VOKOL-868910 format. One record per residue: residue in three letters; x, y, z of N, C-alpha, C, O in turn. Coordinates in steps of 0.001 Angstrom, whole numbers, padded with zeros to 6 digits, always signed. Each point is the difference from the previous one (the first is absolute). Layout:
ALAXYZXYZXYZXYZ...
This chain:
MET+022590-002991+011741-000129+000320-001424+001358+000393-000568+000741+000771+000610LYS-000423-001312-001789+001227+000373-000704-000370+000744-001277-000850-000449-000769LYS+001486+001574+000556-000268+000843-001161+001210-000020-000922+001122+000270+000428THR-001360-000594-001708+001079-000045-000990-000407+000825-001205-001022-000276-000629SER+001819+001292+000303-000295+000870-001138+000926-000313-001163+001199-000210+000185THR-001771+000181-001390+000784-000243-001202-000582+000819-001146-000909+000805+000208ARG+001427-001006-001412-000488+000735-001171-000398-000965-001099+000664-001010-000228LEU-001758+001333-000452-000415-000767-001164+000810+000451-001214+000758+000968+000070ALA-000929-001686-001190+000833+000251-001171-000159+001408-000560+000920+000515-000635ASP-002064+000112+000856-000228+001350-000520+000276+001087+001039-000302+001171-000227GLY+000877-001564+001368+000397+000973+001007-000987+000210+001122+000313+000698+000965ARG-001504-001281-001057-000993+000168+001058+000415-000748+001270+000640-001050-000064GLU-001014+001606+001210+000331-000627+001272-000963-001146+000307-001198+000097-000264LEU+001734-001178+000821-000779-001134+000479+000476-000331+001407+001204-000084+000244ILE-002148-000108+000693+000340-000281+001387-000674-001278+000450-001216-000144-000124HIS+002002-000785+000648-000528-001220+000606-000208+000237+001488+000847+000590+000670TYR-001987-001058-000157-000252-000042+001429-000182-001466+000372-000993-000625-000373ASP+001951+000086+001103-000012-001416+000353-000251-000187+001487+000485+000774+000825ALA-001246-001805-000493-000305-000276+001398+001219-000528+000744+000131+000207+001207LYS+000762-000888-001921+001186-000584+000631+001242+000823-000332+000157+000484-001121ASP+000709-000335+002097+001199+000827-000172+001109-000690-000794+000934+000661-000454ASP-001026-001984+000282+001091-000724-000654-000209-000173-001504+000755-000719-000655VAL-001787+001384+000103-000258-000113-001441+000958+000915-000765+000149+001175+000337ALA+000500-001722-001369+000909+000788-000837-000655+000262-001350-000473-000930-000653ARG+000445+002200+000232-000614+000379-001274+001097+000491-000950+000485+001125+000122THR-000104-001989-001067+001089+000343-000923-000398-000109-001466+000825+000249-000879ALA-002063-000614+000599-000443-000183-001387+000074+001314-000770-000211+001074+000565VAL+000513-001169-001854+000149+001163-000878-001079-000030-001073-000307-001056-000553ASP-000258+002202+000267-001010+000123-001053+000671-000177-001354+000843+000807-000389ARG-001219-001869-000334+000655-000335-001271-000742+000522-001220+000372-000319-001130ARG-001409+001111+001336-000777+000497-001131+000728+001132-000724+000643+000824+000649PRO-000730-000767-001969+000631+001093-000760-000930+001229-000045-000611+000275-001032LEU+000507+000444+002129-000940+001112+000111+000673+001345-000274+001131+000241+000421ASP-001833+000611-001120+000440+001381-000163-000376+000792+001251-000920-000392+000717PRO+001607+001488-000443-000378+000844+001133-001460+000428-000111-000514+000220-001096VAL-000144-000107+002246-001409+000381+000021-000166+001435-000482+000693+000905+000463ALA-001619-000706-001398-000311+001343-000507-001412+000356+000425-000955-000675-000384THR+000816+001725+001169-001322+000396+000487-000356+001384-000514+000863+000799-000364ASN-002154-000548+000349-000495+001306-000435-001133+000410+000939-001150+000158-000409SER+001515+000008+001682-000984+000323+001023+000004+001496+000271+001054+000622+000136GLU-002242-000062-000060-000133+001447+000196-001149+000275+000970-001065-000609-000110ILE+001277+001519+001053-001038+000408+000930-000639+001286-000509+000691+000991-000239ARG-002015-001010+000075-000731+001190-000429-001014+000394+001074-000608-000862+000634ARG+000432+002152-000437-000901+000523+001024-001343+000405-000605-000061+000593-001077ASP-000999-000922+001784-001339+000422-000394-000304+001308+000733-000151-000008+001222PRO+000059+001132-001941-000181+001293+000676-001352+000154+000678-000133+000797+000928LEU-000870-001541-001371-001325+000115+000600-000137-000849+001263-000548+000465+000999LEU+001032-001683-001036-000120-000892+001140+001180+000108+000958-000118-000363+001171GLY+001248+000855-001653+001169+000141+000850+000770-001284+000221+000909-000040+000829ASP-001259-001023-001566+000727-001254+000160+000964-000214-001164+000167+000878-000846PHE+000465-002049+000810+000961-000274-001059-000326-001305-000705-000632-000893+000565VAL+001079+000802-001815-000192-001184-000833+001365-000429-000533+000782+000832-000462ALA-000501-002128+000530+001232-000529-000581-000274-000461-001420-000862-000851-000220VAL+001579+001399-000737-000106-000404-001404+001201-000883-000307+001142+000452+000088ALA-001391-001706-000446+001083-000972-000187-000290-000839-001241-000475-001131+000108SER+000757+001676-001269-000355-000663-001260+000778-001286-000231-000463-000872-000736HIS+001639+000733+001352+000802-001203-000216-000665-001249+000585+000395-001117-000334ARG-001385+001286+001189-000664-001149+000619-000930-000744-000957-000471-001090+000323GLN+000206+001655-001478-000856-000684-000976+000600-001345-000428-000727-000904-000412GLY+002042+000778+000509+000646-001223-000462+000300-001002+001097+000757-000943-000227ARG-001336+001121+001425+000315-000897+001114-000618-001382-000200-000966-000164-000746THR+001537-000815+001421-000448-001388-000108-001452-000116+000426-000403+000557+001021TYR-000397-001298-001825-001439-000059+000246-000487-001438+000019-000016-000662-001038LEU-000380+000175+002201-000601-001319+000189+000752-001127-000725-000579-000686-000842PRO+001852+000496+001160+000747-001090-000632-000450-001351+000561-000519-000056+001114PRO+000708-001031-001863-000296-001325+000553+000927-000295+001167+001062+000609+000133ALA-001472-001555+000717+000751-000280+001223+001450-000369-000275+000893+000359+000768ASP-000657-001080-001872+001375-000436-000286+000867+001130-000576+001171-000217-000309GLU-001740+001410+000167+000776+001163-000437-000078+001136+001018+000271+001156-000328CYS-000637-001487+001547-000167+001020+001031+001343+000640+000342+000944-000712+000344PRO-000837+002032-000432+001280+000666+000288+000303+000116+001490+001091+000428+000376LEU-002052-000807+000485+000207+000129+001441+000338-001338+000665+000282-000041+001198CYS-000308-001037-001957+000428-001294+000520+001526-000052+000053+000661+000783-000683PRO-000095-001673+001468+001465-000130+000008+000519-000447-001360-000716-000652-000760THR+001942+000997+000463+000649-000476-001222+000195-001514+000084+000431-000522+001029ALA-000752-000176-002119+000154-001454-000048+000701-000374-001301-000604+000069-001070GLY+001869-000464+001152+000756-000366-001194+000131+001168-000956+000528+001055+000351ASP-001026-001265-001589+000069+001061-001012-001235+000905+000009-000106+000910-000822ARG-000821-001155+001744-001157+000879+000115+000357+001127+000963-000118-000136+001217LEU+000560+001253-001797+000539+001103+000781-001113+000989+000364-000807+000386-000846THR+000782+000012+002111-001058+000878+000494+000607+001222+000690+001210+000222-000039GLU-002079+000555+000666+000452+001172+000745+000804-000379+001241+000757+000814+000528ILE-000925-002060-000064+000737-000466+001183+001001-001059-000445-000404-001109-000349PRO+001703+001421+000351+000998-000939-000522+000129-001283+000806+000458-001008-000538ASP-000843+001010+001798+000177-001172+000860-001038-001084-000283-001063+000262-000564SER+001400-001486+000971-000888-001144-000232-001116-000083+001036-000951-000762-000175SER+001058+001543+001257-001050+000072+001017+000190+001301+000773+001059+000626-000058TYR-002116-000229+000789+000120+001202+000835-001081+000005+001061-001002-000707-000109ASP+001217+001512+001132-001014+000208+001035-000858+001201-000381-001143-000158-000428VAL+001700+001363+000583-000644+001236-000439+001011+000783-000816+001165+000111+000383VAL-001609+000431-001507+000880+000768-000869-000654+001333-000337-001202+000071-000253VAL+002008+000980+000254-000446+001324-000426+000936+000476-001106+001219-000124+000117PHE-001794+000672-001196+000862+000547-001046-000672+001198-000656-001220+000157+000057GLU+002030+000675-000672-000529+001161-000714-000846-000462-001181+000402-000878-000762ASN-001563+001474+000625-000911-000347-001081+000640+000303-001357+000582+001065-000211ARG-000707-002026-000696+000555+000199-001343-000826+001007-000794+000498+000628-000934PHE-001761-000484+001316-000897+000943-000676-000623+000930+001048-001202-000080+000256PRO+001995+000949+000343-000496+000785+001135-000938+001131-000404+000172+000629-001045SER-001168-000385+001894-000868+001168-000180+000723+001272+000407-000265+001079-000530LEU+001189-001221+001486+000774+001121+000521+001473-000356-000093+000382-001127+000314ALA+000443+002060-000737+001418-000295-000146+000812+001274+000071-000511+001100-000210ASP+001801-001272+000515+000962+001098+000039-000438+001068+000998-000156-000298+001185ASP-000044+001525-001635-000401+001089+000896-001475-000064+000370-000468+000809+000801SER-000268-001751-001364-001446-000106+000248-000346-001069+001021-001177-000309+000185GLY+002175-000266+000485-000271-001021+000999+000593-001340-000376+000967-000070-000758ARG-001547-000994+001287+000543-001344-000229-001113-001033+000138-000911+000152+000814CYS+001003-001212-001631-000960-001105+000051+000746-001322+000159+000957-000273-000725GLU-001399-000537+001673+000620-001291+000242-001055-001105-000002-001174+000242+000278VAL+001616-001453-000596-000839-001198+000032+000428-000835+001199+001193-000149+000265VAL-002169-000395+000461+000272-000873+001143-000583-001378-000295-001217-000139-000124CYS+002056-000866+000012-000454-001374-000203-000081-000681+001365+001010-000139+000690PHE-002217-000285-000303-000235-000518+001341+000518-001423+000196+000334-000393+001117THR-000268-000374-002199+000413-001397+000062+000406-000450-001391-000438+000577-000996SER+001267-001598+000924+000394-000543-001301-001057-000931-000583+000096-000394-001162ASP-001104+000039+001957-001068-000913-000437-000992+000759-000877-000747+000843+000498HIS+000735-001132-001786-000840+000721-000954-001490-000184+000288-000791+000909-000251ASP+000406-002054+000766-001413-000320+000167-000547+000385+001376-001165-000263+000295ALA+001985+000877+000539-000445+000386+001337-000631+001386-000034-000042+000656-001040SER-000447-000227+002197-000438+001375+000193+000522+000445+001354+000550-000806+000751PHE-000719+002086-000431+000480+000466+001299-000660-000794+001126+000644-000312+001001ALA-001920-000011-001164-000725-000734+001032+000559-001395+000242-000274-000601+001038ASP+001051+000077-001977+000597-001331+000149+001311+000033+000779+000534-001053+000352LEU-000011+002240-000078+001283+000097+000690-000114-000461+001446-001076+000050+000597SER+002177-000491-000053+000065-000301+001425+000178+001305+000776+000282+001044-000589ASP-000447-001107+001909+000233+001184+000823+001416+000523-000191+000221+001209-000062GLU+000739-002126-000032+001402+000400-000153+000237+000701-001338+000733+000986-000072GLN-001358-001502-000982+000154+000632-001318-000652+001380-000024+000565+000945-000550ALA-001752-000828+001144-000689+001293+000032+000797+001016+000817+000040+001180-000351ARG+000591-001624+001431+000833+000907+000795+001196+000480-000817+000407+001155+000123LEU+000153-002017-000947+001120+000400-000837-000432+001066-001009+000755+000931-000280VAL-001961-001065-000263-000516+001030-000901-000158+001322+000746+000364+001055-000521LEU-000906-001106+001739-000135+001216+000811+001357+000644+000231+000129+001222-000077ASP+000883-002031+000359+001345+000539+000209+000555+000626-001280+000696+001014+000049ALA-001011-001626-001195+000437+000564-001277-000698+001326-000270+000645+000964-000413TRP-001962-000902+000642-000729+001265-000159+000621+001093+000869+000176+001136-000440THR+000150-001498+001670+000558+000971+000938+001360+000487-000467+000286+001197+000034ASP+000551-002129-000469+001338+000372-000465-000071+000881-001241+000740+000976-000117ARG-001626-001321-000806-000105+000803-001223-000577+001387+000303+000384+000985-000630THR-001307-000910+001596-000512+001302+000411+001137+000877+000513+000087+001183-000331ALA+000783-001779+001142+001142+000754+000531+000935+000454-001121+000431+001153-000026GLU-000122-002057-000892+000945+000319-001074-000570+001042-000963+000691+000955-000355LEU-001938-001128-000066-000583+000936-000962-000239+001374+000623+000080+001015-000693SER-000368-000976+001981-000262+001290+000648+001232+000902+000006-000112+001212+000185ARG+001284-001807-000389+001246+000781-000016+000316+000587-001375+000897+000833-000123LEU-001626-001260-000910+000267+000500-001346-000523+001428-000146-001118+000284+000431PRO+001886+000607-001019-000456+001388-000172-001265+000123-000836-000757+000959+000155SER+000524-001922-001039-001161+000067-000901-001263-000596+000607-001046-000008-000650VAL+001118-000490+001878-001140-000694+000601-000530+000785+001202+000745+000326+000923ALA-002055-000031-000956-000669+000692+001107-000902-000940+000797-000260+000237+001179GLN-000219-001306-001825-000927-000919+000658+000220-001405-000539+000209-000184-001199VAL-000256-000814+002090+000226-001393-000376-001304-000782+000151-000655+000049+001042PHE+000295-000764-002098-001273-000723-000062+000267-001458-000339+000414-000309-001117CYS-000648-000601+002078+000116-001439-000225-001402-000553-000258-000927+000296+000754PHE+000764-001090-001805-001340-000492-000311+000062-001288-000803+001029-000354-000575GLU-002171-000339+000554-000160-001197-000827-001297+000104-000773-001043+000319+000570ASN+001100-000586-001859-001178-000215-000833-000102-001496-000261+000961-000604-000477ARG-002110-000011+000780-000154-001438-000239-001213-000237-000897-001106+000439+000318GLY+001310-001129-001432-001098-000398-000864-000042+000760-001308+000269+001201-000042ALA-000607-001904-001024-000094+000620-001322-001075+001080-000034+000110+000962-000761GLU-001157-001117+001587-001065+000999+000027+000508+001356+000489-000543+001045-000358ILE+001583-001078+001175+000605+001229+000508+000867+000659-001067+000228+001209+000029GLY+000251-002021-000970+000901+000505-001027+001395-000573+000083+000923+000505-000638VAL-000762-001566+001430+001317-000626+000153+000420-000652-001315-000773-000734-000616THR+001997+001009+000198+000493-000539-001276+000978-001160+000181+000387-000638-000979LEU+000018+000358+002225+000866-001137+000298-000636-000795+001133-000273+000549+001068GLY+000035-001844-001295-000723-000812+000958+000795-000409+001222-000588-000414+000999HIS+001892+000515-001046+000852-000390+001127-000315+000863+001220-000211+001203-000152PRO+000170-001782+001366-000307+000805+001195+001056+001087+000248+001151-000293+000324HIS-001566+001530-000482+000942+001109+000140-000758+001275+000329-001217+000077-000164GLY+001942+000902+000620-000547+001327+000230+000963+001030-000545+000945-000334-000713GLN-001189+001582+001052+000867+001067-000480+000237+001024+001104-000728+000052+000991ILE+001743+000744-001181+000282+001123+000891+000261+001215-000875+000875-000022-000865TYR-001638+001079+001094+000190+001248-000721+000612+001034+000947-000453+000172+001131GLY+001472+000500-001610+000543+001158+000691-000450+001232-000764+000578+000339-001033TYR-001610+000336+001538-000584+001139-000711+000839+001271+000207+000612+000176+001054PRO-000586+000700-002054+000774+001234+000126-000694+001082+000818+000608+001016+000336ASP-001879-001236-000017-000765+000980+000763-001054-000738+000819-000224-001194-000199VAL-000415+001901+001113-001089-000585+000787-001148-000350-000936-000415+000830-000808THR-000099-002048+000910-001073-000440-000894-001304+000727+000327-000190+000448+001131PRO-000707-000327-002110-001268+000695+000249-000807-000591+001154-000585+000739+000791ARG+000553-002061-000693-000781-000639+001069+000587+000329+001369-000736+000295+000942THR+002054-000348-000835+000640+000323+001274-000176+001474+000338-000185+000357+001163ALA+000245+000496-002181-000201+001434+000232-001373+000271+000609-000128+000845+000886LEU-000903-001557-001355-001337+000156+000576-000010-000404+001476-000606+000677+000832MET+001280-001783-000514+000065-000441+001389+000714+001032+000872-000437+000283+001116LEU+001525+000273-001622+000762+000984+000774-000826+001252+000266+000062+000572+001088ARG-000832-000148-002081-000851+001180+000195-001104-000301+001017-000345+000857+000813SER-000206-002067-000859-001013-000382+000981+000603-000079+001402-000645+000383+000977LEU+001878-000877-000878+000694-000054+001287+000151+001398+000595-000305+000229+001170ALA+000783+000700-002000+000225+001361+000469-001302+000666+000426-000050+000667+001034ALA-000998-000844-001824-001287+000617+000318-000571-000562+001298-000552+000745+000810HIS+000680-002052-000610-000531-000626+001213+000787+000456+001223-000585+000227+001059ARG+001900-000092-001189+000822+000468+001113-000411+001407+000415-000088+000300+001190LYS-000162+000560-002170-000412+001369+000304-001400+000042+000623-000270+000796+000900ARG-000602-001656-001391-001397+000020+000439-000188-000692+001345-000681+000517+000886ALA+001296-001702-000741-000258-000815+001192+001181-000086+000951-000153-000412+001150GLY+001334+000800-001627+001175-000072+000859+000527-001409+000199+000770-000251+000927ARG-001179-000670-001790+000421-001395+000133+000462-000539-001357-000154+000645-001037ASN+000724-001844+001085+000444-000657-001220-001170-000706-000679-000714-000774+000639LEU+000515+001034-001921-001133-000563-000726+000081-001514-000092-001011-000676+000189PHE+002179+000127-000471+000138-001453-000098-000367-000663+001326-000671-001032+000018ASP+001116+001630+001094-000323-000565+001311-001510-000011+000228-000553-000983+000493ASP-000101+002071-000852-001450+000089+000216-000755-000977-000896-000951-000642+000445VAL+001372+000526-001704-000655-000935-000909+000186-001433+000482-000948-000786-000007LEU+002156+000444+000424+000268-001365+000443-000793-000332+001265-000498-001116+000146ALA+000381+002085+000770-000788-000229+001212-001463-000252-000343-000639-000874+000586GLU+000112+001639-001534-001394-000172-000410-000214-001327-000714-000961-000716+000284GLU+001855+000390-001208-000146-001243-000755+000189-001227+000894-000637-001030-000220SER+001506+001136+001224+000260-001136+000892-001222-000372+000817-000139-001142+000439ALA-000748+002108-000235-001202-000245+000790-001214-000331-000865-001090-000233+000522ALA+001274+000213-001830-001128-000205-000912-000157-001473-000365+000821-000837+000375GLU-001891+000533-001116-000298-001380-000390+000776-000450-001230-000183-001115-000489ARG+001053+001994-000008+000707-000322-001240+001410-000547+000232+000756-000171-000957VAL-000394-000104+002206+001304-000603+000283+000029-001412-000569-000918-000790+000223VAL+001973+000484-000956+000142-001307-000642+000943-000900+000784-000237-001201+000128LEU+001305+001787+000394+001009-000779+000719+000651+000917+001033+000449+001097-000332ASP-000400-001549+001578+000558+000800+001089+001064-000824+000702-000314-000897+000782ALA+001585+001205-001064+001124-000716+000591+000649+000868+001077-000499+001079+000318GLU+001599-001548+000234+000641+000739+001090+000600+001312-000477-000090+001020+000683HIS+000709-001054-001873+000717+001184-000469-000571+000601-001288+000445+001060-000440TRP-001427-001733-000161-000592+000465-001247-001525-000101+000082-000544-000845+000711ILE-000119+001711-001443-001450-000082-000116-000392+000262-001448+000559+000879-000655ALA-001528-001651+000159-000482+000117-001378-001502+000240+000011-000740-000660+000730TYR+000299+001603-001540-001421+000329-000043-000401+000434-001404+000836+000426-000798VAL-002126-000542+000511-000577+000574-001211-000407+001431+000345-000804+000191+000912PRO+001324+000814-001603-000298+001386+000381-001464+000377-000207-000690-000548-000861HIS+000241+001495+001672-001382+000487-000034-000413+000432-001408-001124-000262-000430ALA+002037+000923-000284-000297+000480-001358+000877-000737-001006+000688+000631-000803ALA-000707-001958+000843+000810-000798-000924-000343+000332-001446-001173+000102-000357HIS+002194+000066-000469-000209+000295-001413-000288-001266-000804-000759+000024-000969TRP+001386-001143+001391-000027-001222-000790-000917-001046+000639-000255+000066+001202PRO-000248-001035-001988-000940-000997+000525+000530-000708+001252-000721-000142+000987TYR+001966-000295-001033+000641-000614+001159+001335+000708+000188+000933-000180-000783GLU-000861+000988+001834+001157+000854+000260+000340-000078+001481-000865+000201+000852VAL+002126-000494-000548+000447-000118+001387+001205+000907+000220+000918+000041-000819HIS-000933+000681+001927+001148+000806+000409+000662-000684+001194-000655-000310+000995LEU+001949+000082-001111+000776-000678+001043+000958+001001+000639+000855+000567-000680HIS-000999-000347+002004+000809+000978+000727+000776-000670+001127-000533-000882+000672PRO+001787+001287-000454+000621-000342+001284-000686+000814+001090-000344+001162-000217LYS+000144-001760+001380-000716+000705+001063+000818+001153+000578-000559+000948+000552ARG+001874-001032-000681+000849+001136+000388+000298+000802-001251+000641-000498-000925ARG-001106+001742+000893+000161+000818-001208+001473+000273-000279+000734+000478+000865VAL-000312-000794-002100+001347+000291-000479-000121+000555-001418-000965-000318-000694PRO+001923+001142+000242-000136+000627-001318+000379-000880-001176-000424+000262-001126ASP+001219-001309+001363+000498-000797-001124+000433-001380+000471+000002-000297+001194LEU+000362-000529-002150+000432-001364+000308+001243-000033+000873+000179-000919+000799LEU+000673+001913-000948+001236+000038+000772-000255+000089+001497+000816-000459+000799ALA-001943+001048-000416-000283+000271+001412-000766-001125+000694-000269+000098+001197LEU-000088-001158-001914-000675-001130+000641+000927-000658+001017+001183-000195-000275ASP-001712-000148+001445+000831-000694+000976-000002-001498-000282-000748-000482-000851GLU+001591-000244+001571+000180-001417-000284-001269-000801+000271-000281-000972-000702ALA-000481+001371+001708-001226-000726+000305-000986+000076-001161-000623-001002-000351ALA+000478+002175-000242-000903+000155-001144+000524-000740-001212-000783-000589-000746ARG+002088+000604+000532+000596-000713-001140-000215-001508+000129-000275-000685-000985THR+000403+000187+002194-000145-001441+000216-001430-000454-000234-000230-001081-000542GLU-000739+001905+000950-001405-000379-000130-000552+000235-001404-000968-000647-000400PHE+001570+001563-000346-000544+000379-001308-000262-001182-000927-001090-000064-000569PRO+002021-000880+000378-000266-001089-000957-001270-000773+000314-000760-000312-000917GLN+000501-000008+002184-001194-000761+000347-001261+000776-000362-000948-000561-000550VAL+000945+001854+000861-001175+000824-000244-000237+000196-001497-001116-000178-000488TYR+002174+000546-000234-000152+000322-001414-000333-001240-000827-000854+000055-000885LEU+001519-001161+001168-000294-001228-000747-001435-000454+000245-000655-000501-000914GLU+000165+000670+002134-001391-000357+000285-000961+000868-000811-000991-000504-000529LEU+001274+001800+000428-000860+000882-000791-000013-000405-001467-001061-000041-000623LEU+002231-000259+000067+000075-000393-001411-000745-001314-000242-000658-000156-001028ARG+000755-000774+001954-000682-001284-000171-001508+000174+000108-000757-000698-000675ARG+000318+001618+001515-001429+000296+000072-000488+000616-001309-001099-000304-000462PHE+001909+001162-000127-000394+000612-001269-000242-001060-001056-000912+000140-000815ASP+001706-001193+000811-000185-001058-000990-001222-000867+000280-000390-000807-000844ARG-000225+000964+002028-001186-000791+000343-001289+000826-000038-001077-000539+000254ILE+001166+001822-000563-001170+000881+000049-001156-000545-000834-001143-000033+000455PHE+001452-000394-001682-001060-000322-000958-000329-001486-000059-000727-000446-000887GLY+001262-000317+001831-000381-001396+000124+000944-000959-000700+000856+000428-000775PRO-001001-001732+001041+000865-001025-000614-000214-000076-001503-001096+000236-000507GLY+002174-000572-000190-000072-000139-001448+000206+001287-000758+000131-000021-001224GLU-000100+001153+001927+000218+001283-000663+001487+000201-000294+000841-000485+000757PRO-000500+001188-001837+001407+000288-000275+000586+000905+001077-000757+000644+000727PRO+002079-000576-000603+000621+000855+001011-000515+001436-000102-000206+000519-001097THR+000007+000103+002231-000531+001357+000032+001058+001000-000444+001081+000041+000588PRO-001361+000773-001616+000953+001048-000379+000014+001091+001071-001043+000336+000562TYR+002201+000205-000288+000058+001032+001025+001164+000953-000232+000910-000271-000784ILE-000969+001390+001488+001122+000922+000141+000292+000130+001483-000912+000227+000794ALA+002165-000368-000415+000450+000190+001376+000998+001156-000009+001035-000078-000661ALA-001342+001145+001390+000759+001244-000119+000424+000523+001367-000840+000263+000860TRP+002148-000115-000667+000528+000595+001229-000021+001522-000126+000483+000559-000985HIS-001045+000100+001990+000011+001463+000059+000989+000429+001076-000173-000302+001181GLN+001217+001015-001612+001039+000467+000906+000112+001524-000088-000353+000601-001015ALA+000839+000001+002072+000228+001442-000010+001093+000335-001011+000981-000735-000110PRO-001135+001834-000630+001057+000430-000920+001298+000314+000751-000010+000268+001202PHE+001112-000308-001925+001311+000294+000572+000498+001366-000475+001193+000176-000247THR-002079+000761+000124+000353+001326-000495-000615+001051+000913-000801-000327+000876ASP+001167+001564-001074-000540+001084+000807-001504+000127-000216-000466+000103-001135LEU-000285-000111+002228-001459+000085-000081-000517+001338+000492-001145+000112+000438GLY+001997+000905-000512-000375+001313+000488-001260+000560-000633-000798+000650+000675GLU+000611-000894-001966-001182+000543-000665-001294-000628+000506-001077+000570-000174TYR+001178-001751+000807-001195-000663+000530-000229+000323+001478-001025-000371+000572GLU+001975+001057+000033-000093+000404+001405-000218-001201+000923-000820+000043+000917VAL+001569-001106-001181-000109-001205+000812+001371-000674+000056+000745+000023-000980ASP-000421-000608+002098+001243-000747+000156-000199-001417-000519-001082-000565+000160ARG+002115-000029-000785-000153-001340-000583-000339-001047+001059-000589-001029-000331HIS+000946+001267+001597-000318-000968+001046-001483+000022+000388-000450-000836+000784GLU-000304+001789-001333-001453-000006+000172-000646-001060-000884-001117-000445+000267PHE+001825+000044-001319-000537-000979-000946+000036-001389+000629+000868-000292+000823ALA-001806-000555-001210-000056-001369+000510+000231-001009-001111-000787-000089-000942LEU+001858-000664+001053+000227-001125-000900-001210-000919+000018-000510-000343+001067HIS+000051-000057-002247-001055-001004-000069-000004-000641-001373+000556+000545-000953LEU-001185-001703+000860-000115-000723-001264-001466-000050-000397-000860-000325+000818GLU+000577+000646-002067-001360-000088-000522-000065-001160-000991+000751-000046-000975LEU-001647-000875+001239-000178-001202-000816-001417-000001-000552-000964+000085+000761PHE+000830-000180-002092-001345+000020-000569-000051-000785-001305+001015-000213-000663THR-002233-000211+000315-000223-000712-001256-000989+000768-000862-000863+000716+000508ILE+001001-000874-001816-000941+000621-000930-001137-000962-000357-000884+000356-000779ARG+000898-001571+001338-001098-000939-000233-001110+000300+001006+000247+000022+001206ARG-001468+000208-001694-001100+000354+000907-000879-001188+000347-000650-000011+001046THR+000626-000982-001913-000703-001240+000288+000531-001049-000971+000843+000318-000839SER-001305-001535+000930+000507-001063-000854-000168+000349-001482-001113+000236-000469GLY+002231-000207-000258-000029+000242-001442-000219+001437-000410-000126+000276-001193LYS+000074+000665+002149-000265+001401-000343+001037+000915+000637+000379-000170+001158LEU+000070+001148-001946+001003+000944+000468-000620+001361+000273-001037+000353-000562LYS+001683+000394+001424-000364+001389+000253+000790+000873-000976+001211+000161+000153PHE-001881+000394-001140+000657+000870-000972-000065+001449+000459-000993+000443+000577LEU+002065+000281-000843+000019+001430+000297-000598+000721-001201+000697+000333-000959ALA-001999-000101+001035-000724+000595-001132-000112+001519+000175+000903+000636+000545GLY-002010-000066-001009-000113+001450-000093+000230+000736+001302+000821+000916+000054SER-001535-001300+001003+000114+000728+001268+001384-000150+000607+000587+000971+000478GLU-000060-002215-000501+001313-000242+000605+001127+000634-000818+000828+000732+000543SER-000798-001015-001846+001089+000488-000843-000156+001475-000360+000984+000732-000106GLY-002224-000309-000077-000222+001384-000423+000006+001006+001133+000442+001135-000176MET-000937-001548+001357-000121+000932+001117+000652-000488+001300-000034+000694+001015ASN+000624-001885-001056+000658-000565+001181-000979-000177+001164+000388+000102+001164VAL-001639-000363-001479-001009-000317+001008-000337-001479-000134-000637-000413-000969PHE+001067-000384+001946-000205-001440-000059-001424-000372+000401-000603+000637+000864ILE+000084-001666-001500-001288-000586+000355+000261-001465+000317+000361-000778-000883ASN-000544+000404+002143+000336-001344+000471-001250-000871+000032-001000+000365+000618ASP+001059-001512-001282-001142-000910-000090-000158-000885+001237-001056-000599+000203VAL+002102+000512+000624-000035-000879+001168+000098+000849+001266+001022+000657+000199PRO-002028-000641+000655+000095+000756+001250+001223-000441+000805+000230-001201+000141PRO+000555+002131+000387+001202-000377+000759-000283-000967+001145+000829-000864+000287GLU-001974+000988+000371-000339-000912+001086-000187-001430-000515+000379-000964+000665THR-000969+000840-001858-000179-001320-000615+001341-000602-000388+000232-001194+000191ALA+000653+002028-000738+001334-000469-000386+000774-000488+001221+000654-001042-000053ALA-000727+001795+001155+000713-000396+001212-000541-001320+000548+000766-000865+000425GLU-002077+000721-000439-000604-001243+000484+000461-001190-000820+000302-001060+000547ARG-000247+001238-001879+000451-001095-000859+001458-000347+000260+000366-001176-000002LEU+000469+002180+000225+001423-000248+000249+000226-000670+001356+001004-000685+000194ARG-001916+000877+000726+000086-000742+001272-000490-001433-000181+000528-000920+000624GLU-001528+000727-001470-000556-001332-000231+001026-000958-000593-000025-001196+000290VAL+000923+001715-001117+000948-000865-000710+001340-000089+000709+001008-000340-000619ALA-000987+000643+001910+001240-000120+000781+000485-001434+000010-000798-000934-000083SER+002092+000759+000185+000577-001351+000103-000462-000641+001297-000065+000656+001039SER-000252-001923-001104-000480-000700+001198+001155-000383+000910-000216-000596+001055
């Protein structure tokens, strides 16, 4: 992998990740852009103890442009985009409309391929490995920033999810504090260690590995539908050797990851049968925070890196909406039994 860092016309950083070492990146952003002006603020909720990012400048962000005006496609002639080059493998750049900025963290965009009409599931093993390497490198770089406590790599796919740009891409957030969801996991880890004297992730994985909800069992990775899945079709993907973050994955797990992950994504697109539109999903990496966890009474190496993949589609033509119970009380009601979801995900395996 070759990494090339440059600057866009408004000063934002752009990084190329190329599979070949002999690629030269010398293109210059020719757009007449003003410096990025952000208005991001972190506010604390005194009752819940969590934080909310207020970012009013995002109201003006690009919204569902036609394909020939996509800002994530390569630059072609006078059609100038966020990527000045005429082609690319994987590109990461600072978000022009970040939710978090300056002392409040950092937001980046990850373009998986220059092919506008592709999806992550269309990538080759080599391309998917390059994305994994980019995620890992960005995790390392962002973890060193004083304003970043936790690094979150994720992909939103589909207009139903709220995606405003159709080009295959994901994002990376560098949060200024431990996220509420991770904080809950850390507290559960600490409580289980005190109660049982063991690691909670290890115990959960051992239980799930022996259950009927296993979807895919490879040499270095295992994927299952959790016992208490929140979403209609939800899969958790774990490396079998517990590690706290992407940086700690060994080469064997890195090599196998593309085959496993691409198979899961392709199964997701087959859940609802032939002729159905692509399945909308969220794919979210959970990594241990890079900050002091003393208040949680747990070491970061107790945390287990894993990816959670889920869709909001519950059946053909119908979505799972977060209504009163989910949005008002954070109590999920799942319409699809996890055992049924796991069985369906095994049925649609590649032949």
